[in-house]
N, C-alpha and C positions, 0 to 999 in steps of 0.2 A: 635408122632405129626400128626395132621390130615391134609392131603393135599387135594387139589381140586378134584384129581382123586379117592380118597378112603373115601368119605364121607359116613356115616351111611345111612340107609334107610331113606328117606324123608329129607336127609341132605340139598339138595338144597333149600326146602321150609323153614327149619329151619334157614338156612343162610339167606335167603331173609328176613325172619321175624326179624332176629336180625338187619339187615341193616335198615329196615323200622323203627324198635323201635328206633334205634340210630339217625336216621333222625327226627323223631317226638320229641325226647328228645332235639335235638339241637333247633328246632323252640320253644318248650316249655320254654326252659331257656330265650329266647328272650320275650316271652309273659309275663312271671313273671317279668323279669327286667323292662319292660315298662308298666306293669299293662294293658296288652293287647292292646297295641298301635302298636307294631312292629310285623309284619309276623302273624298277627292274622288269616288271611284266609288260608295261607300256613301251619300254624300249624294244623288247623282243618282238612285240607285235608290229611296232613301226617298222622294224627291220624286215619282217616278212613281207609287209606291203610294199616296201621299197624294192625288194629283191624280185617280187612278183611283177611289179612295174618295169624294172630294168629288163627282165628276161623277156618282157612282151615287145620290146623295142627291137628294130632291125639290128642284128648283131649283138644283141643284149645278152645272149647266152655264151658268147664266144669272144668276139673281138674287144668290145668294151671291158668285160671283166679281165681278159688277159692282159690288155694294156694297163689297167689299174693294178693288176697283181704285179707286174714288173716294176711299176713305180713304188710298190710297197716293199720291194726288195727281194721278191721271188724270182727264181731262175726263169729265163725266157722260155724254156720248154716245160716249165712245171704246170700243174693243174691249177686252175684259177682259185681264187679265195672263196668263191660262193659257197661250195660244200662246207667249208669251216663255219661260215656264217649261218647257214641253215641248220647245222648240227647245234651250234650254240643256241639259236633261237628255240630249238625243239627241247634240249636238255635242260635248259634254265639253270645251269650252275658253271662256276669257273669263268674263264674268259675264252673268247674265240680263238686266240693265238698264244698259246702257253701262259704267261703271267701277264699281270696288268700293264707292265711296262712294254712289252712286245705288242701286246693288243693295241696299246695307245698309239704306238708309232705306226704300225702296219695299216690300222683302221684311218689314221689321219691322211696317210699317203693314198689309201684306196679311195676314200671319199673325195679328197681334193681332186684327183685325177678323173673320177666319174663325173663329178660336177662341172670340171673344166670341159669335158667333152660335150656335155649337155648344153652348156652355156654357149659354146662356139657354134654348135648346130643350131641353136635358136637364133643366134645373132644378137644376143643381148650384149649391151655396152657396159653394163655393171654386174657384179657378182655378188652373191649372198654372202654375209659375214661369216668366216670360218668359226665355228663355236668351239670345237675341240682343238686346242692348242697345247704346246708344252708348258704353258704358264700355270694350268690348274694343277700340275704336279706339285708345286710348292704348297698347295693347300690339301694335298692327300691327307686323310686322317691319320695314316701310318706315319706320315712325314712330321705332321704336327705333334703327333704323340712323343716321337723320339728326338725331335729337333733339340729341345732343351738340354738333351744329355748326351747325344752321340755326335761324332764328327760328321760334317756334311758329306765327305767323300763316300760314306756308306749308307746314306739315308734312302738311296733308290733301291736298296736291296728288299726283296719280297719277304724274306725270312727274319726280319729285324727282331721280332719278339723271341723267335726261336734262339736266335744268335746270342741275345743278351740273357735270356732266362735259362737256357740249357747249355749251350756251348761255353759261353763265358763263365758260368757257374761251375764248370768242372775243369776249368783251366786255370793257371796261376794268375794271381793280381798283385799289383803293388797298390797299396792304399796310401794316399797322401792327405795329410791334414794340415791346413795352413791357418795360422793364427796371427793377428795383428798385435804386436806389442804396443802398450800405451795407447790403445784405442780410445780409452776413457778420456785421456788428456786431449786426444784430436778432436773429440766431439764436445767436451766441456768447455775447452778454452779456445774455440775457433774463433778467428777474428771477427768473421761474418757468419750470420745464420745459415746461409746456403753453402758455405765452404765445406763443411764435413760431407754433406749429401752429394756435393759435385764430385769431390775427390773419391768418395767411397763408390759411387756410380762407375766412375772411370776405372777404378781398381776391379770392380766385379767384371765389367765388360772386356777389359783387356786380359784378365786372368782366364776367363772362359775361351777367349780366342786362342790363348796361348795353349789351353788343355787341348782343344780341338786340333790345333796345328800339329800336335804331337800324338793324335790318335787317342786321346785320353776320353774318360767318361766323366762327365761333370754330373755330381750328385746333387749338391746344394751348396748355397751360401748360408753360413751359420751365423750371421749377424756381424761378426768381426773376423771372419775367415771363410774356410771353404772345405769341402770334402770331395775329393777326386780319386780316380782309379786309372791304372794302365793295365790293361788285361791282355793276356797273350792271344786269346781268339780274336778279340776286337782289333788288336793292332796288326794281326795276320790278315784280317779281313779288309783293312784299310789298304793294304798293299803300297806300291810305289815307294819303297824305301822306309815304310813305317812298320815293318814286320817284327822287329825285335823289341818287345815291350820293356826290357832292361834299358835299351838305348832310348826308347822313347821317354821313359821316366827321367833319365839323366839329362837329356836335352831339355825337357820341360823345367825341371828344377834349375837348370843353369840359366835358361831365358827368363824364368819367373824371378829368380835372385837378381839378375842384371836389371830387369824392368822395374822391380820393387826399390832397389837401391836408388834409382833416379826419382821413382814417383814419390817416395817418402821424404826424400830431400826437399823436393819441391812443396810437398804437402805441409811439412813442419813450418815452413816459412809464414804460413798464415795461422799459426798457433801461438797464443799469448804465453802460455807456460807449459814446460816440459819437465817431466820428473827425471830424476837421474837414473842410471843403471849401473850394475855391478861393474867393476874393472872398467876397461876401455871400450865395452860393447856399446854400440849406439842404442839410444833409449827407444827410438821408434823405428818400426820396420816389420817385415814378415818373417815369423819363425815357421819352420816346416818340420814335420815329423812323418816318418814312413815305416810300413811294415809289409811283409810278404806272406801270402797265403791264399787259401781258397775263400772266395766270397760268394755267398749264395745271393744271387739278383732275382727278384720277383717283381711282376707286374700285377698289382691288385687293384682292380677298379681305376686303372689309369694313374696308379700311384706307385711311383718308382721305390722299391725297398731293397736295402742291402744288410745283410747280417753276417758278421765274421768276427772272431776274436782279433784279426788283424786290424780291424777298425778301432778297437779299443786300445790296442797297443800303438797304433799310429797317433792316436790322440795323446797317449802318455808321452810319446817321443817329442810331439809338438810342445807340450807342456814344459819340458825339461830343455827346450832349445831356446836360443836367444835370437834377437832380431838378426835378419841376414844369415840364419844358419839352417842347415838340413841335418837333423839327427835321424839315424836309421836303426831299426832293431836288429838283433843278432841274425835272424833268418835271411833277411835282406842283404846285410852285410856279407854273408858267405855266397848268396847268389851272385852278387856283383863281384865279389873277390874271386870267384871261380870262372867268371866270364872272361871273354877276350878284351873287354873294354878297358881302358886305362882309368883306373880309379884310385884315389888315396884316402886314407881314413885316419882319424885321430880318436883314440879311445876317450869315452866320456862316461861318467858315472850319473845315475839319476835316481829318483824315487817316486814311486806312486803317491797319490794322496792318502793312501793308508799307511805310508812309511815304508813299503817295500822297496828294497833297493835293487838296482839292475845295472848292467854294463851295456852301454850303447855305442855307437860309432858316429863321430861327426864326419859328414861327406865334404871332402876338400876338393875343389875344382882347380884344374891346372889352367890358369888364365895366361 
């Protein structure tokens, strides 16, 4: 075990460099977590001190940085990463290596390799805790902002706000409104006080997962239903077989219908009284309505806002839909009919609350 009185040659300088590396890493973790809002100047000053200390070591200007650069993913014959770090410390904006994700990964590899070399030289038996890991990415402000609304597979993108408010706003969107039929009965006549809350919580959680599974945007829970979107730009950004927003919509509605059929069968077992329904349609279940068009998405003071006539008409479709049905408006009907997807429809007439009549289509799944 190495003690303070028996350090190897240059041991004091190596120990000082290790201390400065750890100090910089502490500040760097705050910079990553806050997107360069917390301890920005302190982090850059700590970086300058660390680099100066590193370059004062034997091999500190060549061998050590080059070895760390290779660990960070650079080509063996490339210039080391030190110039990038010096420029970033001086310019005081952006990130040292492209975007925040690339910087996070390269800096983690660079620091861990440098500290490993310093610790081995000093003969220390224990290493300082690594402060900057991949775990803090989950708490990135950008991720936290969009996690309630967007599929997880695109949360690592650096341009999320632009993707949603610009690209998604100018591309086609399918709006889906869900509404639970006989929700008042489910709440009023529940056998146990917590039965409604439990079943509704499960409904919300599973619906959200289903939306994200098919690359949808979850807007909000409406009290007894939901409002979601399947957008062309978002589905293309998700990739991996999720590019076709029309198919994403169809896959979601089918999975949601199947889930709800089972979920509400179990739910109504704990309800004392169920009201009747017209015809042979089940009295309890999820009714869905959908429309097609452009939706203007905005992010105002961290409040997600969507505005479009398609939202109004999707709500009207849902109001005229029965439990376990999906009713689509005329524009969406033609978009689906003209696609290569295999879909069947049935003509259905409905009317708005003002009494205006319209023709819609009942989406029929080929089970």
